[in-house]
All heavy atoms as TSV, in Angstrom:
chain	resi	resn	atom	element	x	y	z
A	1	MET	N	N	32.853	17.824	6.909
A	1	MET	CA	C	31.704	16.954	6.793
A	1	MET	C	C	30.766	17.533	5.736
A	1	MET	O	O	30.610	18.733	5.620
A	1	MET	CB	C	30.999	16.839	8.148
A	1	MET	CG	C	29.879	15.836	8.137
A	1	MET	SD	S	29.162	15.514	9.749
A	1	MET	CE	C	30.400	14.433	10.411
A	2	LYS	N	N	30.158	16.655	4.981
A	2	LYS	CA	C	29.247	17.074	3.916
A	2	LYS	C	C	27.935	17.572	4.497
A	2	LYS	O	O	27.533	17.195	5.590
A	2	LYS	CB	C	28.954	15.903	2.977
A	2	LYS	CG	C	30.177	15.305	2.345
A	2	LYS	CD	C	30.727	16.225	1.303
A	2	LYS	CE	C	31.951	15.578	0.661
A	2	LYS	NZ	N	32.559	16.371	-0.330
A	3	ALA	N	N	27.256	18.419	3.749
A	3	ALA	CA	C	25.968	18.970	4.173
A	3	ALA	C	C	24.886	18.526	3.200
A	3	ALA	O	O	25.151	18.259	2.031
A	3	ALA	CB	C	26.038	20.488	4.219
A	4	LEU	N	N	23.680	18.441	3.703
A	4	LEU	CA	C	22.525	18.057	2.903
A	4	LEU	C	C	21.425	19.060	3.182
A	4	LEU	O	O	21.121	19.344	4.341
A	4	LEU	CB	C	22.081	16.643	3.298
A	4	LEU	CG	C	20.848	16.086	2.637
A	4	LEU	CD1	C	21.114	15.826	1.159
A	4	LEU	CD2	C	20.453	14.788	3.322
A	5	HIS	N	N	20.847	19.608	2.129
A	5	HIS	CA	C	19.757	20.575	2.284
A	5	HIS	C	C	18.500	19.984	1.660
A	5	HIS	O	O	18.531	19.505	0.534
A	5	HIS	CB	C	20.094	21.901	1.595
A	5	HIS	CG	C	21.304	22.558	2.151
A	5	HIS	ND1	N	21.258	23.371	3.255
A	5	HIS	CD2	C	22.596	22.506	1.783
A	5	HIS	CE1	C	22.468	23.800	3.525
A	5	HIS	NE2	N	23.301	23.280	2.654
A	6	ILE	N	N	17.401	20.041	2.377
A	6	ILE	CA	C	16.127	19.546	1.867
A	6	ILE	C	C	15.187	20.738	1.766
A	6	ILE	O	O	14.942	21.430	2.755
A	6	ILE	CB	C	15.538	18.461	2.792
A	6	ILE	CG1	C	16.516	17.302	2.916
A	6	ILE	CG2	C	14.189	17.991	2.279
A	6	ILE	CD1	C	16.118	16.250	3.923
A	7	ARG	N	N	14.654	20.933	0.583
A	7	ARG	CA	C	13.767	22.074	0.353
A	7	ARG	C	C	12.350	21.588	0.110
A	7	ARG	O	O	12.117	20.455	-0.292
A	7	ARG	CB	C	14.252	22.861	-0.853
A	7	ARG	CG	C	15.595	23.508	-0.603
A	7	ARG	CD	C	15.943	24.453	-1.736
A	7	ARG	NE	N	17.100	25.222	-1.350
A	7	ARG	CZ	C	18.312	25.028	-1.846
A	7	ARG	NH1	N	18.514	24.125	-2.751
A	7	ARG	NH2	N	19.317	25.769	-1.436
A	8	ASP	N	N	11.404	22.492	0.340
A	8	ASP	CA	C	9.988	22.256	0.046
A	8	ASP	C	C	9.421	21.045	0.777
A	8	ASP	O	O	8.661	20.258	0.219
A	8	ASP	CB	C	9.767	22.109	-1.473
A	8	ASP	CG	C	10.229	23.346	-2.230
A	8	ASP	OD1	O	10.011	24.467	-1.715
A	8	ASP	OD2	O	10.809	23.198	-3.317
A	9	MET	N	N	9.782	20.898	2.038
A	9	MET	CA	C	9.244	19.817	2.867
A	9	MET	C	C	7.818	20.185	3.258
A	9	MET	O	O	7.586	21.271	3.793
A	9	MET	CB	C	10.101	19.640	4.133
A	9	MET	CG	C	9.606	18.595	5.094
A	9	MET	SD	S	9.703	16.927	4.475
A	9	MET	CE	C	11.449	16.732	4.267
A	10	PRO	N	N	6.853	19.309	2.998
A	10	PRO	CA	C	5.481	19.618	3.395
A	10	PRO	C	C	5.378	19.822	4.910
A	10	PRO	O	O	6.038	19.108	5.689
A	10	PRO	CB	C	4.692	18.383	2.957
A	10	PRO	CG	C	5.545	17.724	1.924
A	10	PRO	CD	C	6.964	18.037	2.299
A	11	GLY	N	N	4.561	20.777	5.317
A	11	GLY	CA	C	4.401	21.097	6.735
A	11	GLY	C	C	4.042	19.901	7.603
A	11	GLY	O	O	4.665	19.694	8.654
A	12	PRO	N	N	3.058	19.084	7.209
A	12	PRO	CA	C	2.700	17.929	8.039
A	12	PRO	C	C	3.849	16.932	8.208
A	12	PRO	O	O	4.023	16.355	9.274
A	12	PRO	CB	C	1.536	17.288	7.271
A	12	PRO	CG	C	0.933	18.404	6.478
A	12	PRO	CD	C	2.094	19.280	6.112
A	13	THR	N	N	4.653	16.766	7.165
A	13	THR	CA	C	5.803	15.864	7.258
A	13	THR	C	C	6.817	16.402	8.251
A	13	THR	O	O	7.341	15.663	9.094
A	13	THR	CB	C	6.464	15.678	5.879
A	13	THR	OG1	O	5.494	15.170	4.960
A	13	THR	CG2	C	7.641	14.737	5.948
A	14	LEU	N	N	7.093	17.687	8.168
A	14	LEU	CA	C	8.033	18.311	9.100
A	14	LEU	C	C	7.513	18.220	10.532
A	14	LEU	O	O	8.285	17.924	11.457
A	14	LEU	CB	C	8.275	19.765	8.697
A	14	LEU	CG	C	9.315	20.526	9.501
A	14	LEU	CD1	C	10.665	19.828	9.455
A	14	LEU	CD2	C	9.440	21.950	8.981
A	15	ASP	N	N	6.220	18.426	10.725
A	15	ASP	CA	C	5.640	18.306	12.069
A	15	ASP	C	C	5.816	16.902	12.623
A	15	ASP	O	O	6.164	16.720	13.789
A	15	ASP	CB	C	4.150	18.674	12.048
A	15	ASP	CG	C	3.915	20.155	11.764
A	15	ASP	OD1	O	4.866	20.956	11.947
A	15	ASP	OD2	O	2.787	20.489	11.352
A	16	ARG	N	N	5.593	15.882	11.789
A	16	ARG	CA	C	5.752	14.501	12.243
A	16	ARG	C	C	7.203	14.195	12.591
A	16	ARG	O	O	7.491	13.498	13.557
A	16	ARG	CB	C	5.237	13.523	11.187
A	16	ARG	CG	C	3.721	13.489	11.110
A	16	ARG	CD	C	3.233	12.449	10.139
A	16	ARG	NE	N	3.730	11.113	10.434
A	16	ARG	CZ	C	3.085	10.225	11.186
A	16	ARG	NH1	N	1.923	10.531	11.712
A	16	ARG	NH2	N	3.612	9.037	11.395
A	17	LEU	N	N	8.134	14.730	11.791
A	17	LEU	CA	C	9.550	14.520	12.084
A	17	LEU	C	C	9.944	15.181	13.400
A	17	LEU	O	O	10.716	14.627	14.184
A	17	LEU	CB	C	10.413	15.043	10.938
A	17	LEU	CG	C	10.371	14.218	9.652
A	17	LEU	CD1	C	11.014	14.987	8.507
A	17	LEU	CD2	C	11.047	12.872	9.860
A	18	LYS	N	N	9.412	16.354	13.658
A	18	LYS	CA	C	9.695	17.043	14.926
A	18	LYS	C	C	9.137	16.259	16.109
A	18	LYS	O	O	9.792	16.137	17.144
A	18	LYS	CB	C	9.114	18.462	14.908
A	18	LYS	CG	C	9.879	19.410	14.002
A	18	LYS	CD	C	9.233	20.790	13.994
A	18	LYS	CE	C	9.979	21.750	13.101
A	18	LYS	NZ	N	9.340	23.083	13.085
A	19	ARG	N	N	7.922	15.720	15.945
A	19	ARG	CA	C	7.340	14.903	17.023
A	19	ARG	C	C	8.177	13.652	17.250
A	19	ARG	O	O	8.416	13.239	18.385
A	19	ARG	CB	C	5.901	14.516	16.683
A	19	ARG	CG	C	4.911	15.633	16.912
A	19	ARG	CD	C	3.493	15.120	16.854
A	19	ARG	NE	N	3.270	14.393	15.605
A	19	ARG	CZ	C	2.361	14.715	14.701
A	19	ARG	NH1	N	1.559	15.730	14.890
A	19	ARG	NH2	N	2.244	14.017	13.597
A	20	ARG	N	N	8.607	13.048	16.169
A	20	ARG	CA	C	9.447	11.849	16.287
A	20	ARG	C	C	10.764	12.170	16.995
A	20	ARG	O	O	11.231	11.403	17.832
A	20	ARG	CB	C	9.701	11.310	14.877
A	20	ARG	CG	C	10.488	10.052	14.840
A	20	ARG	CD	C	10.648	9.576	13.401
A	20	ARG	NE	N	11.735	8.632	13.341
A	20	ARG	CZ	C	11.710	7.541	12.629
A	20	ARG	NH1	N	10.672	7.246	11.887
A	20	ARG	NH2	N	12.744	6.723	12.636
A	21	ALA	N	N	11.350	13.317	16.684
A	21	ALA	CA	C	12.592	13.740	17.334
A	21	ALA	C	C	12.370	13.928	18.835
A	21	ALA	O	O	13.184	13.482	19.648
A	21	ALA	CB	C	13.106	15.037	16.697
A	22	ARG	N	N	11.269	14.567	19.204
A	22	ARG	CA	C	10.968	14.753	20.636
A	22	ARG	C	C	10.787	13.406	21.323
A	22	ARG	O	O	11.257	13.201	22.441
A	22	ARG	CB	C	9.721	15.613	20.812
A	22	ARG	CG	C	9.968	17.095	20.679
A	22	ARG	CD	C	8.796	17.933	21.186
A	22	ARG	NE	N	7.537	17.614	20.507
A	22	ARG	CZ	C	7.106	18.184	19.382
A	22	ARG	NH1	N	7.844	19.110	18.802
A	22	ARG	NH2	N	5.957	17.850	18.841
A	23	LEU	N	N	10.112	12.471	20.657
A	23	LEU	CA	C	9.881	11.142	21.215
A	23	LEU	C	C	11.194	10.421	21.500
A	23	LEU	O	O	11.315	9.707	22.497
A	23	LEU	CB	C	9.031	10.315	20.235
A	23	LEU	CG	C	8.707	8.886	20.635
A	23	LEU	CD1	C	7.730	8.879	21.810
A	23	LEU	CD2	C	8.120	8.129	19.461
A	24	HIS	N	N	12.187	10.632	20.647
A	24	HIS	CA	C	13.493	9.995	20.813
A	24	HIS	C	C	14.499	10.866	21.565
A	24	HIS	O	O	15.682	10.522	21.639
A	24	HIS	CB	C	14.064	9.610	19.438
A	24	HIS	CG	C	13.272	8.552	18.743
A	24	HIS	ND1	N	12.840	8.685	17.447
A	24	HIS	CD2	C	12.828	7.339	19.165
A	24	HIS	CE1	C	12.173	7.600	17.100
A	24	HIS	NE2	N	12.136	6.777	18.128
A	25	HIS	N	N	14.030	11.983	22.093
A	25	HIS	CA	C	14.884	12.913	22.871
A	25	HIS	C	C	16.081	13.381	22.046
A	25	HIS	O	O	17.226	13.369	22.503
A	25	HIS	CB	C	15.353	12.274	24.179
A	25	HIS	CG	C	14.228	11.760	25.009
A	25	HIS	ND1	N	13.376	12.590	25.706
A	25	HIS	CD2	C	13.779	10.491	25.221
A	25	HIS	CE1	C	12.478	11.859	26.331
A	25	HIS	NE2	N	12.688	10.587	26.055
A	26	ARG	N	N	15.787	13.772	20.799
A	26	ARG	CA	C	16.838	14.265	19.919
A	26	ARG	C	C	16.388	15.576	19.295
A	26	ARG	O	O	15.199	15.893	19.257
A	26	ARG	CB	C	17.095	13.292	18.766
A	26	ARG	CG	C	17.635	11.957	19.169
A	26	ARG	CD	C	18.068	11.179	17.942
A	26	ARG	NE	N	17.069	10.236	17.507
A	26	ARG	CZ	C	17.303	8.941	17.304
A	26	ARG	NH1	N	18.495	8.446	17.488
A	26	ARG	NH2	N	16.352	8.151	16.902
A	27	SER	N	N	17.363	16.279	18.761
A	27	SER	CA	C	17.038	17.455	17.953
A	27	SER	C	C	16.505	16.960	16.612
A	27	SER	O	O	16.647	15.780	16.256
A	27	SER	CB	C	18.303	18.295	17.719
A	27	SER	OG	O	19.246	17.559	16.940
A	28	LEU	N	N	15.907	17.859	15.851
A	28	LEU	CA	C	15.434	17.486	14.523
A	28	LEU	C	C	16.606	17.013	13.675
A	28	LEU	O	O	16.513	15.996	12.977
A	28	LEU	CB	C	14.728	18.673	13.853
A	28	LEU	CG	C	14.218	18.426	12.436
A	28	LEU	CD1	C	13.234	17.265	12.395
A	28	LEU	CD2	C	13.575	19.694	11.894
A	29	GLN	N	N	17.714	17.696	13.760
A	29	GLN	CA	C	18.902	17.293	12.999
A	29	GLN	C	C	19.378	15.912	13.429
A	29	GLN	O	O	19.715	15.069	12.597
A	29	GLN	CB	C	20.028	18.314	13.182
A	29	GLN	CG	C	21.278	17.945	12.395
A	29	GLN	CD	C	22.341	19.017	12.448
A	29	GLN	OE1	O	22.030	20.185	12.662
A	29	GLN	NE2	N	23.572	18.629	12.261
A	30	GLY	N	N	19.386	15.644	14.732
A	30	GLY	CA	C	19.795	14.336	15.234
A	30	GLY	C	C	18.862	13.235	14.757
A	30	GLY	O	O	19.308	12.135	14.414
A	31	GLU	N	N	17.577	13.518	14.728
A	31	GLU	CA	C	16.603	12.537	14.253
A	31	GLU	C	C	16.805	12.248	12.768
A	31	GLU	O	O	16.776	11.100	12.345
A	31	GLU	CB	C	15.178	13.032	14.512
A	31	GLU	CG	C	14.118	12.024	14.189
A	31	GLU	CD	C	14.135	10.797	15.082
A	31	GLU	OE1	O	14.704	10.838	16.189
A	31	GLU	OE2	O	13.567	9.774	14.658
A	32	LEU	N	N	17.027	13.301	11.998
A	32	LEU	CA	C	17.256	13.107	10.564
A	32	LEU	C	C	18.543	12.326	10.317
A	32	LEU	O	O	18.591	11.473	9.420
A	32	LEU	CB	C	17.285	14.456	9.846
A	32	LEU	CG	C	15.945	15.203	9.837
A	32	LEU	CD1	C	16.120	16.602	9.263
A	32	LEU	CD2	C	14.893	14.423	9.078
A	33	HIS	N	N	19.577	12.596	11.099
A	33	HIS	CA	C	20.820	11.817	10.999
A	33	HIS	C	C	20.526	10.342	11.233
A	33	HIS	O	O	20.985	9.471	10.480
A	33	HIS	CB	C	21.847	12.289	12.031
A	33	HIS	CG	C	22.700	13.416	11.581
A	33	HIS	ND1	N	23.996	13.239	11.171
A	33	HIS	CD2	C	22.451	14.731	11.474
A	33	HIS	CE1	C	24.506	14.396	10.843
A	33	HIS	NE2	N	23.573	15.339	11.019
A	34	ALA	N	N	19.779	10.035	12.296
A	34	ALA	CA	C	19.470	8.643	12.638
A	34	ALA	C	C	18.663	7.970	11.534
A	34	ALA	O	O	18.944	6.827	11.147
A	34	ALA	CB	C	18.714	8.586	13.967
A	35	ILE	N	N	17.671	8.657	10.999
A	35	ILE	CA	C	16.839	8.098	9.923
A	35	ILE	C	C	17.689	7.805	8.691
A	35	ILE	O	O	17.606	6.725	8.095
A	35	ILE	CB	C	15.684	9.061	9.577
A	35	ILE	CG1	C	14.677	9.113	10.726
A	35	ILE	CG2	C	14.999	8.648	8.281
A	35	ILE	CD1	C	13.651	10.220	10.598
A	36	LEU	N	N	18.517	8.768	8.308
A	36	LEU	CA	C	19.336	8.589	7.107
A	36	LEU	C	C	20.404	7.515	7.306
A	36	LEU	O	O	20.685	6.740	6.381
A	36	LEU	CB	C	19.967	9.921	6.698
A	36	LEU	CG	C	18.973	10.962	6.191
A	36	LEU	CD1	C	19.668	12.313	5.995
A	36	LEU	CD2	C	18.311	10.509	4.909
A	37	GLU	N	N	21.002	7.431	8.489
A	37	GLU	CA	C	21.997	6.388	8.749
A	37	GLU	C	C	21.356	5.006	8.688
A	37	GLU	O	O	21.929	4.069	8.120
A	37	GLU	CB	C	22.675	6.623	10.093
A	37	GLU	CG	C	23.663	7.769	10.061
A	37	GLU	CD	C	24.240	8.094	11.430
A	37	GLU	OE1	O	24.010	7.333	12.384
A	37	GLU	OE2	O	24.923	9.123	11.527
A	38	ASP	N	N	20.162	4.861	9.261
A	38	ASP	CA	C	19.449	3.576	9.190
A	38	ASP	C	C	19.120	3.216	7.748
A	38	ASP	O	O	19.273	2.067	7.336
A	38	ASP	CB	C	18.172	3.607	10.024
A	38	ASP	CG	C	18.436	3.597	11.520
A	38	ASP	OD1	O	19.576	3.280	11.930
A	38	ASP	OD2	O	17.492	3.894	12.279
A	39	ALA	N	N	18.677	4.195	6.976
A	39	ALA	CA	C	18.334	3.943	5.575
A	39	ALA	C	C	19.569	3.546	4.768
A	39	ALA	O	O	19.491	2.683	3.893
A	39	ALA	CB	C	17.677	5.182	4.964
A	40	ALA	N	N	20.711	4.146	5.073
A	40	ALA	CA	C	21.939	3.849	4.338
A	40	ALA	C	C	22.474	2.459	4.658
A	40	ALA	O	O	23.250	1.896	3.880
A	40	ALA	CB	C	22.998	4.907	4.643
A	41	LYS	N	N	22.064	1.862	5.775
A	41	LYS	CA	C	22.523	0.522	6.154
A	41	LYS	C	C	21.759	-0.591	5.452
A	41	LYS	O	O	22.202	-1.732	5.458
A	41	LYS	CB	C	22.380	0.330	7.669
A	41	LYS	CG	C	23.335	1.170	8.478
A	41	LYS	CD	C	23.069	0.992	9.957
A	41	LYS	CE	C	23.879	1.951	10.784
A	41	LYS	NZ	N	23.519	1.895	12.211
A	42	ILE	N	N	20.638	-0.266	4.846
A	42	ILE	CA	C	19.825	-1.283	4.179
A	42	ILE	C	C	20.570	-1.793	2.949
A	42	ILE	O	O	21.056	-1.006	2.133
A	42	ILE	CB	C	18.448	-0.705	3.782
A	42	ILE	CG1	C	17.661	-0.338	5.035
A	42	ILE	CG2	C	17.673	-1.690	2.916
A	42	ILE	CD1	C	16.370	0.411	4.763
A	43	ILE	N	N	20.656	-3.103	2.824
A	43	ILE	CA	C	21.340	-3.702	1.687
A	43	ILE	C	C	20.398	-3.705	0.484
A	43	ILE	O	O	19.295	-4.237	0.550
A	43	ILE	CB	C	21.795	-5.137	2.018
A	43	ILE	CG1	C	22.809	-5.115	3.147
A	43	ILE	CG2	C	22.380	-5.808	0.781
A	43	ILE	CD1	C	23.212	-6.480	3.642
A	44	LEU	N	N	20.849	-3.085	-0.581
A	44	LEU	CA	C	20.064	-3.006	-1.804
A	44	LEU	C	C	20.376	-4.223	-2.685
A	44	LEU	O	O	21.471	-4.783	-2.598
A	44	LEU	CB	C	20.402	-1.717	-2.547
A	44	LEU	CG	C	20.155	-0.430	-1.764
A	44	LEU	CD1	C	20.655	0.775	-2.550
A	44	LEU	CD2	C	18.678	-0.281	-1.450
A	45	PRO	N	N	19.431	-4.628	-3.534
A	45	PRO	CA	C	19.668	-5.805	-4.381
A	45	PRO	C	C	20.959	-5.725	-5.189
A	45	PRO	O	O	21.658	-6.721	-5.331
A	45	PRO	CB	C	18.446	-5.827	-5.303
A	45	PRO	CG	C	17.384	-5.134	-4.536
A	45	PRO	CD	C	18.092	-4.084	-3.716
A	46	GLU	N	N	21.288	-4.542	-5.709
A	46	GLU	CA	C	22.522	-4.434	-6.501
A	46	GLU	C	C	23.776	-4.571	-5.643
A	46	GLU	O	O	24.851	-4.852	-6.151
A	46	GLU	CB	C	22.562	-3.142	-7.325
A	46	GLU	CG	C	22.496	-1.872	-6.532
A	46	GLU	CD	C	21.087	-1.315	-6.386
A	46	GLU	OE1	O	20.110	-2.052	-6.598
A	46	GLU	OE2	O	20.971	-0.131	-6.051
A	47	ASP	N	N	23.651	-4.375	-4.312
A	47	ASP	CA	C	24.792	-4.557	-3.411
A	47	ASP	C	C	25.099	-6.035	-3.192
A	47	ASP	O	O	26.203	-6.400	-2.815
A	47	ASP	CB	C	24.528	-3.914	-2.046
A	47	ASP	CG	C	24.422	-2.403	-2.120
A	47	ASP	OD1	O	24.931	-1.822	-3.092
A	47	ASP	OD2	O	23.830	-1.822	-1.204
A	48	LEU	N	N	24.128	-6.899	-3.397
A	48	LEU	CA	C	24.315	-8.318	-3.126
A	48	LEU	C	C	25.346	-8.943	-4.047
A	48	LEU	O	O	25.963	-9.938	-3.689
A	48	LEU	CB	C	22.979	-9.062	-3.241
A	48	LEU	CG	C	21.932	-8.663	-2.205
A	48	LEU	CD1	C	20.629	-9.408	-2.476
A	48	LEU	CD2	C	22.419	-8.947	-0.800
A	49	SER	N	N	25.549	-8.379	-5.224
A	49	SER	CA	C	26.527	-8.953	-6.145
A	49	SER	C	C	27.933	-8.903	-5.557
A	49	SER	O	O	28.771	-9.732	-5.878
A	49	SER	CB	C	26.489	-8.234	-7.483
A	49	SER	OG	O	26.864	-6.878	-7.320
A	50	GLU	N	N	28.203	-7.961	-4.666
A	50	GLU	CA	C	29.512	-7.879	-4.028
A	50	GLU	C	C	29.758	-9.069	-3.110
A	50	GLU	O	O	30.882	-9.443	-2.858
A	50	GLU	CB	C	29.626	-6.602	-3.197
A	50	GLU	CG	C	29.592	-5.336	-3.999
A	50	GLU	CD	C	29.662	-4.114	-3.102
A	50	GLU	OE1	O	30.251	-4.204	-2.016
A	50	GLU	OE2	O	29.118	-3.076	-3.507
A	51	PHE	N	N	28.672	-9.663	-2.599
A	51	PHE	CA	C	28.799	-10.734	-1.628
A	51	PHE	C	C	28.460	-12.100	-2.219
A	51	PHE	O	O	28.340	-13.065	-1.506
A	51	PHE	CB	C	27.874	-10.466	-0.436
A	51	PHE	CG	C	28.173	-9.159	0.238
A	51	PHE	CD1	C	27.359	-8.063	0.048
A	51	PHE	CD2	C	29.295	-9.016	1.030
A	51	PHE	CE1	C	27.646	-6.855	0.655
A	51	PHE	CE2	C	29.592	-7.816	1.630
A	51	PHE	CZ	C	28.764	-6.732	1.447
A	52	ALA	N	N	28.298	-12.163	-3.534
A	52	ALA	CA	C	27.941	-13.421	-4.170
A	52	ALA	C	C	29.084	-14.422	-3.991
A	52	ALA	O	O	30.263	-14.070	-4.083
A	52	ALA	CB	C	27.656	-13.199	-5.648
A	53	LEU	N	N	28.727	-15.656	-3.728
A	53	LEU	CA	C	29.725	-16.707	-3.581
A	53	LEU	C	C	30.219	-17.134	-4.954
A	53	LEU	O	O	29.450	-17.266	-5.896
A	53	LEU	CB	C	29.122	-17.909	-2.853
A	53	LEU	CG	C	28.697	-17.665	-1.413
A	53	LEU	CD1	C	28.016	-18.919	-0.865
A	53	LEU	CD2	C	29.892	-17.306	-0.559
A	54	LYS	N	N	31.482	-17.345	-5.044
A	54	LYS	CA	C	32.077	-17.835	-6.281
A	54	LYS	C	C	32.374	-19.318	-6.088
A	54	LYS	O	O	32.905	-19.734	-5.060
A	54	LYS	CB	C	33.382	-17.096	-6.595
A	54	LYS	CG	C	33.232	-15.594	-6.709
A	54	LYS	CD	C	32.471	-15.220	-7.952
A	54	LYS	CE	C	32.425	-13.704	-8.086
A	54	LYS	NZ	N	31.456	-13.248	-9.004
A	55	THR	N	N	32.030	-20.118	-7.063
A	55	THR	CA	C	32.321	-21.544	-6.984
A	55	THR	C	C	33.356	-21.895	-8.037
A	55	THR	O	O	33.460	-21.248	-9.081
A	55	THR	CB	C	31.048	-22.388	-7.200
A	55	THR	OG1	O	30.492	-22.049	-8.460
A	55	THR	CG2	C	30.022	-22.125	-6.106
A	56	VAL	N	N	34.111	-22.910	-7.741
A	56	VAL	CA	C	35.125	-23.374	-8.682
A	56	VAL	C	C	34.905	-24.850	-8.939
A	56	VAL	O	O	34.404	-25.589	-8.081
A	56	VAL	CB	C	36.554	-23.131	-8.141
A	56	VAL	CG1	C	36.841	-21.651	-8.024
A	56	VAL	CG2	C	36.769	-23.820	-6.820
A	57	LYS	N	N	35.286	-25.277	-10.101
A	57	LYS	CA	C	35.159	-26.688	-10.442
A	57	LYS	C	C	36.345	-27.435	-9.834
A	57	LYS	O	O	37.490	-26.993	-9.948
A	57	LYS	CB	C	35.129	-26.860	-11.955
A	57	LYS	CG	C	34.796	-28.253	-12.380
A	57	LYS	CD	C	34.553	-28.329	-13.864
A	57	LYS	CE	C	34.139	-29.743	-14.189
A	57	LYS	NZ	N	33.711	-29.858	-15.558
A	58	THR	N	N	36.061	-28.535	-9.173
A	58	THR	CA	C	37.121	-29.350	-8.573
A	58	THR	C	C	37.133	-30.707	-9.253
A	58	THR	O	O	36.252	-31.040	-10.050
A	58	THR	CB	C	36.892	-29.537	-7.058
A	58	THR	OG1	O	35.671	-30.252	-6.874
A	58	THR	CG2	C	36.823	-28.189	-6.342
A	59	SER	N	N	38.102	-31.495	-8.890
A	59	SER	CA	C	38.210	-32.820	-9.498
A	59	SER	C	C	37.115	-33.761	-9.002
A	59	SER	O	O	36.927	-34.836	-9.550
A	59	SER	CB	C	39.577	-33.422	-9.179
A	59	SER	OG	O	39.698	-33.608	-7.767
A	60	GLY	N	N	36.395	-33.346	-7.961
A	60	GLY	CA	C	35.313	-34.177	-7.443
A	60	GLY	C	C	35.794	-35.303	-6.550
A	60	GLY	O	O	35.028	-36.186	-6.190
A	61	LYS	N	N	37.042	-35.289	-6.154
A	61	LYS	CA	C	37.598	-36.368	-5.336
A	61	LYS	C	C	37.575	-36.051	-3.841
A	61	LYS	O	O	37.974	-36.876	-3.048
A	61	LYS	CB	C	39.030	-36.668	-5.771
A	61	LYS	CG	C	39.111	-37.184	-7.189
A	61	LYS	CD	C	40.534	-37.455	-7.597
A	61	LYS	CE	C	40.556	-37.926	-9.040
A	61	LYS	NZ	N	41.913	-38.158	-9.518
A	62	GLN	N	N	37.101	-34.884	-3.446
A	62	GLN	CA	C	37.069	-34.489	-2.034
A	62	GLN	C	C	35.908	-35.191	-1.353
A	62	GLN	O	O	34.787	-35.140	-1.822
A	62	GLN	CB	C	36.928	-32.972	-1.910
A	62	GLN	CG	C	36.826	-32.438	-0.508
A	62	GLN	CD	C	38.016	-32.780	0.345
A	62	GLN	OE1	O	38.046	-33.828	0.968
A	62	GLN	NE2	N	38.998	-31.915	0.385
A	63	ASP	N	N	36.178	-35.847	-0.219
A	63	ASP	CA	C	35.109	-36.536	0.515
A	63	ASP	C	C	34.577	-35.691	1.675
A	63	ASP	O	O	33.661	-36.084	2.353
A	63	ASP	CB	C	35.578	-37.896	1.016
A	63	ASP	CG	C	36.714	-37.780	2.030
A	63	ASP	OD1	O	37.124	-36.655	2.383
A	63	ASP	OD2	O	37.192	-38.839	2.483
A	64	TRP	N	N	35.141	-34.513	1.891
A	64	TRP	CA	C	34.729	-33.573	2.921
A	64	TRP	C	C	34.806	-34.147	4.335
A	64	TRP	O	O	34.132	-33.727	5.236
A	64	TRP	CB	C	33.334	-32.998	2.655
A	64	TRP	CG	C	33.308	-32.257	1.348
A	64	TRP	CD1	C	32.705	-32.670	0.217
A	64	TRP	CD2	C	33.954	-31.031	1.045
A	64	TRP	NE1	N	32.927	-31.774	-0.795
A	64	TRP	CE2	C	33.692	-30.743	-0.309
A	64	TRP	CE3	C	34.739	-30.139	1.767
A	64	TRP	CZ2	C	34.179	-29.621	-0.946
A	64	TRP	CZ3	C	35.210	-29.009	1.138
A	64	TRP	CH2	C	34.933	-28.758	-0.209
A	65	SER	N	N	35.639	-35.131	4.527
A	65	SER	CA	C	35.877	-35.647	5.873
A	65	SER	C	C	36.891	-34.739	6.562
A	65	SER	O	O	37.550	-33.914	5.924
A	65	SER	CB	C	36.444	-37.067	5.805
A	65	SER	OG	O	37.733	-37.047	5.206
A	66	ARG	N	N	37.005	-34.875	7.871
A	66	ARG	CA	C	37.968	-34.078	8.620
A	66	ARG	C	C	39.373	-34.301	8.084
A	66	ARG	O	O	40.151	-33.370	7.900
A	66	ARG	CB	C	37.904	-34.422	10.110
A	66	ARG	CG	C	38.865	-33.570	10.955
A	66	ARG	CD	C	38.830	-33.966	12.406
A	66	ARG	NE	N	39.568	-33.240	13.374
A	66	ARG	CZ	C	40.526	-32.351	13.250
A	66	ARG	NH1	N	40.907	-31.983	12.093
A	66	ARG	NH2	N	41.107	-31.787	14.279
A	67	GLU	N	N	39.702	-35.559	7.812
A	67	GLU	CA	C	41.028	-35.900	7.318
A	67	GLU	C	C	41.270	-35.261	5.937
A	67	GLU	O	O	42.355	-34.786	5.653
A	67	GLU	CB	C	41.215	-37.418	7.235
A	67	GLU	CG	C	41.209	-38.110	8.588
A	67	GLU	CD	C	39.810	-38.330	9.160
A	67	GLU	OE1	O	38.803	-38.240	8.409
A	67	GLU	OE2	O	39.729	-38.552	10.376
A	68	GLY	N	N	40.233	-35.266	5.121
A	68	GLY	CA	C	40.368	-34.701	3.799
A	68	GLY	C	C	40.534	-33.194	3.819
A	68	GLY	O	O	41.255	-32.624	3.019
A	69	ILE	N	N	39.867	-32.548	4.745
A	69	ILE	CA	C	39.941	-31.091	4.845
A	69	ILE	C	C	41.221	-30.641	5.495
A	69	ILE	O	O	41.923	-29.756	4.989
A	69	ILE	CB	C	38.727	-30.541	5.619
A	69	ILE	CG1	C	37.436	-30.804	4.822
A	69	ILE	CG2	C	38.897	-29.055	5.925
A	69	ILE	CD1	C	36.173	-30.512	5.580
A	70	TYR	N	N	41.592	-31.275	6.627
A	70	TYR	CA	C	42.767	-30.834	7.399
A	70	TYR	C	C	44.020	-31.640	7.099
A	70	TYR	O	O	45.070	-31.379	7.642
A	70	TYR	CB	C	42.465	-30.877	8.900
A	70	TYR	CG	C	41.409	-29.879	9.300
A	70	TYR	CD1	C	40.110	-30.311	9.591
A	70	TYR	CD2	C	41.680	-28.533	9.381
A	70	TYR	CE1	C	39.130	-29.406	9.946
A	70	TYR	CE2	C	40.716	-27.618	9.726
A	70	TYR	CZ	C	39.444	-28.063	10.010
A	70	TYR	OH	O	38.476	-27.168	10.364
A	71	GLU	N	N	43.887	-32.637	6.261
A	71	GLU	CA	C	45.017	-33.494	5.871
A	71	GLU	C	C	45.744	-34.068	7.080
A	71	GLU	O	O	46.966	-34.066	7.166
A	71	GLU	CB	C	45.977	-32.705	4.987
A	71	GLU	CG	C	45.352	-32.239	3.705
A	71	GLU	CD	C	46.286	-31.441	2.826
A	71	GLU	OE1	O	47.454	-31.198	3.215
A	71	GLU	OE2	O	45.863	-31.044	1.745
A	72	ASP	N	N	44.981	-34.573	8.056
A	72	ASP	CA	C	45.640	-35.191	9.222
A	72	ASP	C	C	45.265	-36.619	9.423
A	72	ASP	O	O	44.652	-37.330	8.795
A	72	ASP	CB	C	45.354	-34.426	10.509
A	72	ASP	CG	C	43.865	-34.292	10.850
A	72	ASP	OD1	O	43.023	-34.828	10.119
A	72	ASP	OD2	O	43.582	-33.630	11.843
């Protein structure tokens, strides 16, 4: 598993993170894992291009009826 080291963390920030960890009944490491995992789940604007819909030109003859879609 990869490791991450954070240096020069301001004291007040570290204190708040420790309080937050206690509030969630986790170790400081567990709290940092949770924060980073939540942050990594956020979809960034550049990620949206992966999910962009592609459209194709059709003959325009589709009526979008059940029969037309399922051919029954």
